[in-house]
N, C-alpha and C positions, 0 to 999 in steps of 0.2 A: 503493500500500499507505500505511495507517493505521499507524502505530507507537503502541506505550500507554509511558506512561512505568514504570522497573522497579519494584516492588514489593520493597519493603524490610520484611520481616520481623523481627522481634527482632532490630533491629540493637545492636549491643555499641559502648560507649563506656568512657572509662578514667575510674574513680570520681574527681569532683569532687577529692578530697584530694590525688591522683597527676597534677591534670593540670599542674602547674606542673615539677616534677620530671621528666614526660613531655616536654613541652615543652623542655628545659633538656637533655636527652637527643637528641631529637629533632635537636636544632640542632647539636650538638654531633658526632654519627653522620655529618650530611650535611656539614658541612664537612671533617671524615676524610676520607669518602669522597668527595668532590669532590676533593681534594689525590690520593690514592690513584687514580683516574680522569685525571688529569692526570699521574703520574709514568706513569702506563703505556702514555700517549702520548706519552712522548717516545722511547720503545726506535725504535731504525733499524729500520721493517720498511718495507721497498720501496723506491722510491725518492725519498720527500719527504724535505724536508730538516724535521725535526725541532729544537723544543724541547731544548736538553742534557739530559741525563738530570741531571746537580748539580743542574738548576734544578730540575727536579720534586722530584728526592731532598731540595732545601732546604726546597721550600714543603710534602712529608710531614711533615718535620720540624718546621718549623712549627705547624701546624697540629696535629699528634699531641699537640705540648710543651704547646699552647696548652689541648687538650681537658686535658689531663693537670690543669691547673695549676686548673678549673674542675668536675674529674668531681666533687669533694663535691656541687656542686650537684644533682644525679641522683641521690645515694646516699640508699637508701631501704632497708626491711629485707625488704621483698619484691621488691628484685631485689638484692640482696647478694653472692651467690652469683656473678654473673654482673656486676656490679661489679667486682668482685674480678679476674676474669678478664679484663675490657676493662684494668684499672690495668696488669694483670703483659704483658696483649700490646702495649700503648701503651710499655711498659721493653723489651718485645724489640724492638719495629720500632726504637724509639731508638736501640739498641747497637748493630742494624746498619745505622743511615746510614753510620757514618763510613766500614766495609767496600766498601759499596757502592758510597761514594764512590771511593774506592782502583780498585776495578775500573772503574769509568765512566771513570777519568780516564786508566788505561792500555789502554783495548780497545772497540772499535765493535763486536767479535763479539756478537751478539745472544744465543747460546747463555749466554755468560758473563756479561750484562747481568742475562738472564732469572732466571738463577740468585744475584745479587748485590738484585736487585729484590725479587724472589721473598723473599727473607729480610727485606725488612723490608715486604711487604704480605701477605704470608701472614698472620700475628699480626691483625690488621686486622680479619681475620675474627671475630672476637670482639665486635663490634659488632651483628652480622647475629644473633646469639643473645643478647647481650641488649636485641635488637628484638624476636627471638622472644617471650623473658620478659616484654618490656612489653606484647605484643600478650595474651599468656595472662590478664593483669588484666583485660582489660577486664568491664565485667559488661554486663547485657542492661538497655538502654534501658526504661526503664517508659513504656507509650501517656501 
C-alpha cells in the first residue's frame, strides 16, 4: 500500500512579533506540567514503591516559583487575561503546598493525599487555558 504525505492546507502559525513570548510561555508551561506529572506519579498507587509525595511537592513548588519569577517574559496584551489567571493559579498552588506537605507527612492514605495534592495541581489547569489562548492567536501562513 502506498502512503502519501499529508496535505497541509491553511496552516496557522504564530505571528512573528509573538514568537519569542510564545516560546517562553511554552518552556515555562512544559516545566510546570512536567513537575505536576512527577508529583502525581509520587502518589501511592498499587504495590510499587514511589518517591515520597513531599519530593514531588518540592519539585512543583520550585518549578512554579521559578515560572512566577519569569512570568513577565510572556506577558503580552493579547494574552493579558489568561496571564493574570496563570499568576493567580500559581499563587494558589504555592499556598496549598505547605498543607499538602503536612498531610503527606501524616498519612499514606490515598484519598487524603489526593485531596491535598489536588489543591496544589488543580489551579495549574490555568496553564492549559493560557495555551488555548495562545493557539487562538495563530494566523494563516501565506503560501
